[in-house]
C-alpha positions as CSV (number, residue, x, y, z in Angstrom):
1,M,22.8,-42.4,-2.5
2,A,21.5,-44.7,-5.2
3,N,17.9,-45.9,-4.8
4,G,19.1,-49.4,-4.3
5,D,21.0,-48.3,-1.3
6,K,18.3,-46.4,0.4
7,R,16.5,-47.8,3.4
8,D,12.8,-48.3,3.4
9,Y,11.1,-45.0,4.5
10,Y,8.9,-46.7,7.1
11,E,12.0,-48.3,8.6
12,V,13.7,-44.9,8.7
13,L,10.9,-43.4,10.7
14,E,10.5,-46.6,12.8
15,V,6.8,-47.0,12.0
16,N,4.8,-49.9,10.3
17,R,3.3,-49.5,6.9
18,N,-0.2,-49.1,8.3
19,A,0.8,-46.0,10.5
20,S,-1.5,-43.1,10.5
21,E,-0.5,-39.5,9.5
22,T,-0.5,-38.6,13.2
23,E,1.8,-41.6,14.0
24,I,4.2,-40.6,11.2
25,K,4.3,-36.9,12.3
26,K,5.0,-38.0,16.0
27,A,7.7,-40.4,14.9
28,Y,9.4,-37.7,12.8
29,R,9.2,-35.1,15.5
30,R,10.9,-37.4,18.0
31,L,13.7,-38.6,15.8
32,A,14.3,-35.2,14.2
33,I,14.8,-33.6,17.6
34,Q,17.3,-36.4,18.5
35,H,19.4,-36.1,15.3
36,H,19.1,-32.5,14.6
37,P,22.5,-30.9,13.5
38,D,22.0,-28.2,15.9
39,K,22.0,-30.6,18.8
40,N,24.9,-32.7,17.3
41,P,27.4,-30.1,16.1
42,G,30.2,-31.6,13.8
43,D,28.5,-35.0,13.8
44,K,28.3,-36.0,10.1
45,A,26.4,-39.2,10.9
46,A,23.7,-37.3,12.7
47,E,23.4,-34.8,9.9
48,D,23.0,-37.7,7.4
49,R,20.5,-39.4,9.6
50,F,18.5,-36.1,9.8
51,K,18.5,-35.7,6.1
52,E,17.3,-39.4,5.8
53,L,14.5,-38.7,8.1
54,T,13.4,-35.6,6.4
55,E,13.3,-37.3,3.0
56,A,11.3,-40.1,4.4
57,Y,8.8,-37.7,6.1
58,E,8.3,-35.6,3.1
59,V,7.2,-38.7,1.1
60,L,5.1,-40.4,3.7
61,S,3.4,-37.2,5.0
62,D,2.0,-36.5,1.4
63,S,-0.7,-38.9,0.6
64,Q,-0.1,-39.0,-3.1
65,K,3.6,-39.5,-2.8
66,R,3.0,-42.2,-0.1
67,A,0.6,-44.2,-2.4
68,T,3.1,-44.0,-5.2
69,Y,5.9,-45.1,-2.8
70,D,3.8,-48.0,-1.5
71,Q,3.1,-49.2,-5.0
72,F,6.5,-48.7,-6.7
73,G,9.0,-48.1,-3.8
74,H,12.0,-45.7,-4.2
75,A,11.9,-46.3,-8.1
76,G,8.6,-44.5,-8.0
77,M,10.1,-41.4,-6.6
78,A,12.6,-40.8,-9.4
79,G,11.6,-37.7,-11.5
80,G,8.7,-37.1,-9.2
81,G,9.9,-33.7,-8.2
82,F,11.7,-34.7,-4.9
83,S,15.2,-33.8,-4.5
84,S,17.0,-35.7,-1.7
85,G,19.8,-33.0,-1.6
86,G,17.7,-30.2,-0.5
87,F,14.9,-29.3,2.0
88,G,11.8,-27.2,1.2
89,F,10.5,-25.0,4.1
90,G,8.6,-22.5,2.2
91,A,4.9,-21.8,1.8
92,G,2.9,-25.0,1.0
93,S,5.7,-27.3,2.2
94,P,4.7,-29.9,4.9
95,F,7.8,-28.9,6.9
96,G,6.6,-25.4,7.6
97,D,4.3,-26.2,10.5
98,I,6.2,-29.2,11.9
99,F,9.5,-27.3,12.0
100,G,7.8,-24.3,13.7
101,D,6.3,-26.7,16.3
102,I,9.6,-28.6,16.9
103,F,12.2,-25.9,16.7
104,G,10.3,-22.7,17.4
105,D,11.6,-22.4,21.1
106,V,15.2,-23.1,19.8
107,F,15.3,-20.2,17.3
108,G,13.5,-17.7,19.4
109,G,9.9,-18.2,18.2
110,R,7.1,-19.6,20.3
111,P,3.6,-20.8,19.4
112,R,1.0,-18.1,19.9
113,S,-0.8,-18.6,23.2
114,R,-4.5,-19.0,22.9
115,G,-5.0,-17.4,26.2
116,K,-3.2,-15.1,28.6
117,R,-2.7,-16.2,32.3
118,G,-3.8,-13.7,34.9
119,D,-1.3,-11.8,37.0
120,D,0.0,-13.3,40.3
121,L,-0.8,-11.0,43.2
122,L,1.0,-10.4,46.6
123,Y,-0.9,-9.2,49.8
124,N,1.0,-8.2,53.0
125,M,-0.8,-9.4,56.1
126,E,0.1,-8.6,59.6
127,I,-1.1,-10.9,62.4
128,T,-0.8,-11.0,66.2
129,F,1.6,-13.2,68.1
130,E,-1.4,-15.2,69.4
131,E,-2.9,-15.5,65.9
132,A,0.4,-16.9,64.7
133,A,0.5,-19.3,67.5
134,F,-3.1,-20.8,67.2
135,G,-4.1,-19.8,63.6
136,V,-6.8,-17.5,62.4
137,E,-9.2,-16.8,59.6
138,K,-9.2,-13.3,58.2
139,K,-11.1,-11.4,55.5
140,V,-8.9,-9.5,53.1
141,E,-10.0,-7.1,50.2
142,V,-7.6,-7.8,47.2
143,P,-7.5,-5.4,44.1
144,Y,-7.3,-7.4,40.8
145,A,-7.8,-7.1,37.1
146,K,-11.0,-8.6,35.9
147,R,-12.3,-9.1,32.4
148,C,-14.1,-5.9,31.0
149,E,-17.9,-6.5,30.8
150,S,-18.4,-3.8,28.2
151,C,-16.2,-5.5,25.5
152,G,-16.2,-9.2,26.9
153,G,-12.4,-8.9,27.2
154,S,-11.8,-8.3,23.5
155,G,-10.5,-4.7,24.2
156,A,-12.5,-3.5,21.1
157,K,-15.2,-0.8,21.3
158,V,-18.8,-2.1,21.4
159,G,-20.0,-2.7,17.8
160,T,-16.5,-3.3,16.6
161,E,-14.1,-6.3,16.6
162,P,-10.4,-6.8,16.7
163,K,-8.9,-7.2,13.2
164,T,-6.5,-9.7,12.0
165,C,-3.0,-8.5,12.4
166,P,-1.8,-7.3,9.0
167,T,1.9,-8.2,9.7
168,C,1.4,-11.9,10.8
169,R,-2.0,-12.4,9.2
170,G,-3.4,-13.7,12.5
171,A,-0.6,-16.3,13.1
172,G,1.0,-14.4,15.9
173,Q,4.3,-15.2,14.5
174,V,6.4,-14.1,11.6
175,R,8.6,-16.6,9.8
176,F,11.6,-16.2,7.6
177,Q,14.2,-18.3,6.0
178,Q,17.6,-18.3,7.6
179,G,20.1,-20.5,5.8
180,F,19.1,-24.2,6.4
181,F,16.3,-23.4,8.8
182,S,12.9,-21.8,8.8
183,V,13.0,-19.3,11.8
184,S,9.9,-18.1,13.7
185,K,9.5,-15.0,15.9
186,T,6.7,-13.6,17.9
187,C,5.0,-10.8,15.9
188,S,5.9,-7.4,17.4
189,H,2.9,-5.7,15.8
190,C,0.3,-7.7,17.9
191,N,2.6,-9.2,20.4
192,G,1.7,-12.7,19.5
193,E,-2.1,-12.2,19.7
194,G,-2.8,-12.3,16.0
195,K,-5.4,-9.5,16.5
196,V,-5.1,-5.8,16.7
197,V,-7.6,-3.3,18.1
198,D,-8.3,-0.2,16.0
199,N,-11.2,1.1,18.1
200,P,-10.3,0.5,21.8
201,C,-13.1,0.0,24.3
202,P,-13.4,3.3,26.4
203,D,-13.9,1.5,29.6
204,C,-10.8,-0.6,29.6
205,R,-8.9,1.4,26.9
206,G,-8.2,-1.7,24.9
207,A,-6.7,-3.7,27.6
208,G,-9.6,-6.2,27.9
209,T,-9.4,-5.9,31.8
210,V,-10.4,-3.3,34.4
211,R,-9.4,-2.8,38.0
212,D,-11.7,-4.3,40.7
213,K,-11.6,-5.6,44.3
214,K,-12.7,-8.8,45.8
215,T,-13.1,-10.1,49.4
216,L,-11.5,-13.4,50.2
217,S,-11.3,-15.5,53.4
218,V,-7.7,-16.4,54.2
219,K,-7.1,-19.4,56.6
220,V,-3.8,-18.8,58.4
221,P,-2.5,-22.2,60.0
222,A,-1.2,-22.4,63.5
223,G,2.5,-22.1,64.0
224,V,3.4,-19.6,61.1
225,E,6.0,-17.0,61.5
226,T,7.3,-13.8,59.8
227,G,8.3,-14.6,56.2
228,N,5.9,-17.5,55.6
229,R,3.7,-17.2,52.5
230,L,0.4,-18.7,51.7
231,K,-0.8,-19.5,48.2
232,L,-4.4,-19.2,47.1
233,S,-4.5,-20.8,43.7
234,G,-6.6,-19.2,41.1
235,E,-7.3,-16.1,43.3
236,G,-5.0,-13.7,41.5
237,G,-5.7,-11.6,38.4
238,Q,-8.4,-13.0,35.9
239,G,-7.1,-14.6,32.7
240,S,-8.0,-13.3,29.4
241,K,-9.0,-15.2,26.1
242,G,-9.5,-18.4,28.0
243,G,-6.3,-18.1,30.0
244,S,-6.2,-19.4,33.6
245,N,-6.4,-17.0,36.5
246,G,-3.2,-16.1,38.4
247,D,-2.5,-16.9,42.0
248,L,-2.7,-14.9,45.2
249,Y,0.3,-15.0,47.6
250,V,-0.2,-13.8,51.3
251,A,3.0,-12.7,52.8
252,L,2.8,-13.0,56.7
253,A,4.4,-10.6,59.3
254,V,3.9,-11.3,62.9
255,R,3.5,-8.4,65.2
256,E,5.9,-8.2,68.2
257,H,4.4,-9.1,71.6
258,P,5.0,-6.8,74.5
259,I,6.0,-9.8,76.8
260,F,6.4,-12.9,74.8
261,K,9.3,-13.9,72.4
262,R,9.5,-16.9,70.1
263,E,12.4,-19.4,69.9
264,N,11.5,-22.1,67.5
265,N,8.2,-23.4,68.9
266,D,8.9,-22.2,72.5
267,V,7.5,-19.0,74.1
268,V,10.1,-17.2,76.2
269,C,9.0,-14.7,79.0
270,E,11.2,-12.9,81.4
271,I,9.6,-12.5,84.9
272,P,11.0,-10.0,87.3
273,I,11.0,-10.8,91.0
274,S,12.2,-8.9,94.0
275,Y,15.3,-9.8,96.1
276,T,13.2,-10.9,99.0
277,Q,11.0,-13.2,96.7
278,A,14.2,-14.8,95.3
279,A,15.7,-15.3,98.8
280,L,12.6,-16.5,100.5
281,G,10.7,-18.2,97.7
282,C,7.2,-17.5,96.5
283,E,4.4,-18.5,94.2
284,L,3.7,-16.3,91.2
285,E,0.8,-15.8,88.7
286,I,2.4,-15.7,85.3
287,P,0.9,-15.1,81.8
288,T,1.0,-17.7,79.1
289,L,-0.7,-18.2,75.7
290,D,-3.5,-20.2,77.4
291,G,-4.0,-17.5,80.1
292,K,-2.7,-17.3,83.7
293,A,-0.7,-20.1,85.3
294,N,0.8,-20.6,88.8
295,L,4.6,-21.0,89.0
296,K,6.3,-21.9,92.3
297,I,9.7,-20.2,92.9
298,P,11.8,-22.0,95.4
299,E,13.9,-20.1,98.0
300,G,17.4,-19.1,96.9
301,T,16.4,-18.7,93.3
302,Q,19.2,-17.0,91.3
303,S,18.6,-14.4,88.5
304,G,18.6,-16.2,85.1
305,K,17.0,-19.4,86.5
306,L,14.8,-20.9,83.8
307,F,11.7,-22.7,84.5
308,R,9.8,-24.9,81.8
309,I,6.0,-25.4,81.6
310,R,5.6,-28.1,79.0
311,G,3.1,-28.0,76.1
312,K,2.2,-24.3,76.5
313,G,4.3,-23.0,73.6
314,I,3.4,-22.5,69.9
315,Q,1.7,-25.2,67.7
316,V,4.0,-27.1,65.4
317,L,3.3,-25.8,61.8
318,Q,1.7,-28.6,59.8
319,G,2.4,-31.1,62.5
320,Y,1.4,-32.3,65.9
321,G,2.2,-31.0,69.5
322,R,3.2,-27.7,70.9
323,G,6.4,-26.1,72.2
324,D,7.0,-25.2,75.8
325,H,6.5,-22.0,77.8
326,L,9.9,-20.9,79.2
327,V,10.1,-18.5,82.1
328,I,13.5,-16.7,82.9
329,I,13.7,-15.2,86.3
330,K,15.3,-11.8,86.7
331,V,16.0,-10.8,90.2
332,E,15.7,-7.0,90.7
333,T,18.2,-5.2,92.8
334,P,16.5,-2.7,95.1
335,T,17.1,1.0,94.5
336,N,16.5,4.3,96.3
337,L,16.6,2.7,99.7
338,T,15.5,4.5,102.8
339,K,17.7,4.9,105.7
340,Q,15.9,2.1,107.6
341,Q,16.2,-0.2,104.7
342,K,19.9,0.4,104.3
343,E,20.4,-0.2,108.1
344,L,18.4,-3.5,107.9
345,L,20.5,-4.7,104.9
346,E,23.7,-3.7,106.7
347,E,22.4,-5.6,109.7
348,F,21.6,-8.6,107.5
349,A,25.1,-8.5,105.9
350,R,26.7,-8.4,109.3
351,I,24.8,-11.3,110.6
352,S,25.2,-13.5,107.6
353,G,28.8,-12.5,106.7
354,E,29.4,-11.4,103.2
355,D,32.5,-13.7,102.9
356,V,30.6,-16.8,103.8
357,N,28.3,-16.6,100.8
358,P,29.2,-19.8,98.8
359,M,29.0,-18.3,95.4
360,R,31.1,-15.2,96.3
361,K,33.6,-17.2,98.2
362,N,34.1,-19.7,95.2
363,F,34.2,-16.8,92.7
364,F,36.8,-14.7,94.5
365,S,38.8,-17.8,95.3
366,K,39.2,-18.4,91.5
367,V,40.1,-14.7,91.0
368,M,42.9,-15.0,93.6
369,D,44.2,-18.1,91.9
370,L,44.4,-16.3,88.5
371,L,46.1,-13.2,90.0
372,H,48.8,-15.3,91.6
């Protein structure tokens, strides 16, 4: 492309002529990502635009070249050592750092982390049925990795210091040319730390952390159930080299109750009563989550009858109100009858007449209709 056909470099990067170095770099990063050939495979226009952006950036990012360009324009670049047909990514090139920042993740490299985040921890907690219904606060002792006090987390023996990694020279990455691009990868020698420990600390064995325990107070809200998890941010493993702490997750398991069962936010309880109580009716004292309650059983109650006591169930998790307490009646058939009891029941059957029982009569009537 002849100099007369070239667009103004400031126009190419979409910045004004008074733009700072930071503004020019940000503009190039944004546009280079948009028009990069790897993101636009087979698009000749995008490739040409990318070359144009790169040419403009190489000039405007260099203070001397920019001053020359501002005074003489494109004519001032002729013979100045800049070749629009190629791209320099080697040592000393202004593209080394910016390409590593922009395309590091695309090609497998990643910027070296200044700090390592602590581990996330999982604690399994068992609570009672009542604790799940009403909530509870519990103390737990959690093992975790904390910063080694002997070496201050460096991992190096007292009196020594970690040394700069000889492979990456402290960068945490190794960079090599791969055709058109400069490719970065995490240094395998120091695992991206940029430092290596030749004399490890005897207390932490070079890890920079040691095992310890801490006691925490965990507030379990009302209405939880088995499988729910609580998150305690920052209460996990301690970060190293300025990294943030991990989180603590508390996995809940609700112990089975000997009497109660849960259905959504309702509490279900089966109450056995005798044949006589069901026939004649009675008043029972039944258990609930709030203590004892009186329940009136009308005469003639059948087995399986459900009674509902409203508002005596489980608290709605992170909401308002409670479920209900459901009582299911189970009529017990008497067994091991004495001779006298059998005679009395036979007399009762004779007096009442088995065939006049409305439920039995209706049932067997339907059976006869099916058989015929």
